[in-house]
C-alpha positions in Angstrom: 4.8 -32.5 20.9 4.8 -36.0 22.3 7.8 -38.4 22.2 7.5 -40.6 19.2 7.3 -43.4 21.4 3.7 -42.1 22.6 2.8 -40.6 19.5 -1.0 -41.2 18.4 -2.2 -41.0 14.8 -6.2 -41.2 14.4 -7.9 -42.3 10.8 -10.6 -39.8 10.7 -12.0 -37.7 13.8 -15.6 -39.0 13.8 -19.1 -36.9 13.1 -19.0 -35.5 16.8 -17.5 -32.0 17.0 -17.0 -32.7 20.8 -14.8 -36.2 19.8 -16.4 -37.6 22.8 -15.9 -41.2 22.2 -12.5 -40.8 21.0 -11.9 -38.8 24.0 -13.1 -41.4 26.1 -11.5 -44.6 24.6 -7.5 -43.0 24.4 -8.5 -42.1 28.0 -9.4 -45.5 28.3 -6.3 -46.9 26.9 -4.2 -44.8 28.9 -3.4 -41.7 26.3 -3.6 -38.2 26.6 -5.2 -36.0 23.8 -1.8 -34.1 23.5 -0.2 -37.4 22.7 -2.5 -37.5 18.9 0.0 -36.1 16.9 -1.9 -37.0 13.3 -5.5 -36.7 12.4 -5.3 -38.8 9.0 -8.7 -38.3 7.6 -10.1 -40.6 4.8 -12.3 -37.9 3.0 -12.9 -34.1 3.2 -16.6 -34.7 4.5 -17.8 -33.4 8.0 -18.4 -36.9 9.3 -15.0 -37.9 9.0 -13.2 -34.4 10.0 -15.9 -33.0 13.1 -14.1 -34.2 15.7 -10.7 -32.7 14.5 -10.8 -29.5 16.5 -10.8 -31.7 19.8 -6.8 -32.6 19.2 -5.6 -29.2 19.0 -1.9 -30.3 19.2 -2.2 -32.8 16.3 -1.7 -32.2 12.7 -4.4 -32.5 10.4 -4.2 -34.4 6.9 -6.5 -35.1 3.9 -6.0 -35.8 0.3 -5.1 -32.6 -1.7 -8.5 -33.1 -4.5 -10.6 -32.6 -0.7 -9.2 -29.8 0.4 -11.1 -27.5 -0.8 -13.8 -29.8 0.6 -12.5 -30.2 4.0 -12.2 -26.3 3.7 -15.6 -26.1 3.3 -15.2 -24.1 0.0 -17.4 -26.6 -1.6 -20.1 -28.9 -1.3 -19.8 -32.8 -1.9 -20.7 -34.1 -5.7 -22.2 -37.5 -4.7 -25.9 -37.0 -3.7 -25.8 -39.2 0.0 -22.8 -37.2 1.1 -24.0 -33.9 -0.5 -27.1 -34.4 2.0 -25.4 -35.5 4.8 -23.5 -32.7 4.5 -26.0 -30.3 4.7 -27.9 -31.9 7.6 -24.4 -31.7 9.9 -23.3 -28.3 11.5 -20.6 -27.0 10.4 -17.7 -28.4 12.5 -15.3 -26.2 14.2 -12.6 -24.7 11.7 -9.2 -26.5 12.0 -6.0 -26.2 9.6 -5.9 -28.4 7.4 -3.0 -29.4 5.4 -3.0 -31.6 1.3 -1.7 -35.4 1.2 -0.7 -37.1 -1.5 -1.0 -40.5 -2.5 2.4 -42.5 -2.6 3.6 -40.6 0.5 4.7 -42.4 3.5 4.4 -40.6 6.7 6.3 -41.9 9.8 4.9 -42.0 13.0 8.1 -42.3 15.3 9.0 -45.5 13.9 5.7 -46.6 12.3 5.4 -46.4 8.6 2.1 -45.3 7.5 1.7 -45.4 3.5 -1.0 -43.2 1.9 -3.0 -44.7 -0.9 -5.4 -42.9 -3.3 -9.0 -44.3 -3.0 -10.8 -41.8 -5.1 -14.5 -42.4 -5.7 -16.7 -41.6 -3.0 -14.8 -38.2 -3.1 -12.3 -37.0 -5.4 -9.3 -37.1 -3.0 -10.3 -40.4 -0.3 -7.4 -42.0 0.9 -6.4 -45.1 2.6 -3.7 -45.7 5.1 -1.9 -48.7 5.6 0.0 -49.5 8.8 1.2 -51.9 11.0 -1.0 -54.7 8.6 -4.1 -52.9 8.7 -5.3 -51.2 5.3 -7.7 -48.2 6.8 -10.2 -47.3 3.8 -12.7 -45.1 5.3 -15.5 -45.3 3.2 -14.1 -46.5 0.1 -14.9 -49.9 0.9 -18.2 -51.4 2.4 -17.3 -54.3 4.5 -19.8 -57.0 4.2 -18.6 -59.8 6.0 -17.3 -62.6 4.7 -16.1 -59.9 2.0 -16.3 -56.6 0.8 -17.9 -54.6 -2.0 -17.9 -50.7 -3.8 -20.4 -48.5 -2.9 -23.2 -47.9 -5.0 -24.4 -44.3 -6.2 -25.9 -41.9 -4.5 -22.6 -43.2 -2.0 -20.3 -42.5 -4.2 -19.2 -40.0 -7.0 -16.9 -42.0 -8.8 -17.7 -45.7 -8.8 -15.4 -46.4 -12.2 -12.4 -44.5 -10.7 -12.7 -46.4 -6.9 -12.6 -49.8 -8.9 -9.6 -48.4 -10.1 -7.9 -46.9 -7.2 -8.2 -50.7 -5.3 -5.3 -51.9 -7.8 -3.3 -49.4 -5.7 -4.5 -51.1 -2.6 -3.7 -54.3 -3.9 0.2 -53.3 -4.1 0.3 -53.0 -0.2 1.0 -55.6 2.2 -1.6 -56.1 4.9 -3.4 -58.8 6.8 -6.9 -56.9 7.7 -9.3 -54.1 6.2 -10.6 -51.5 8.1 -13.6 -49.2 6.7 -15.0 -46.4 8.1 -18.9 -48.1 9.4 -18.4 -51.5 9.6 -15.5 -52.5 11.4 -12.3 -54.7 10.2 -12.1 -58.4 8.7 -9.4 -60.2 7.1 -8.1 -59.3 4.0 -10.4 -61.0 1.9 -9.0 -63.5 -0.9 -10.1 -61.4 -3.5 -8.6 -58.3 -2.8 
């Protein structure tokens, strides 16, 4: 295992099973693959976890309600993710462990808070660390603000909207999603 001061956590592993872009970015940042200690998935969909196998030394975590989805034991509930899952090739298998909302992980001295954000999938999670809330596909950033995904992207928009109250309780200045990048925390969130 890498020394805690050099350990890296990835939020999602991308949809490329070889993780080419992630590997290149790690190298550009002067990091090695072996320094990736955690892969924290925002949901169990292939688009978020396909590259996880490239980080053999890492522990891979997903929300408990998405464990079967991440292990390919059930299909996504929402129509758009279900179609994407059918169109994407099955990625290499990796050991995936369940993570519960409300958990606090530590990467060295960096605390990472786990926030349940169900909606896109039942077990969707967000992670808050170092002033950034990583929300995966639970929110869609559309500067200057954000919005929830609508059908056919989400399985349960009502649960997703209610889950945002959990996110509001955390301190962060930047909001980062899986598709559009990062914005300063919107005043209405």
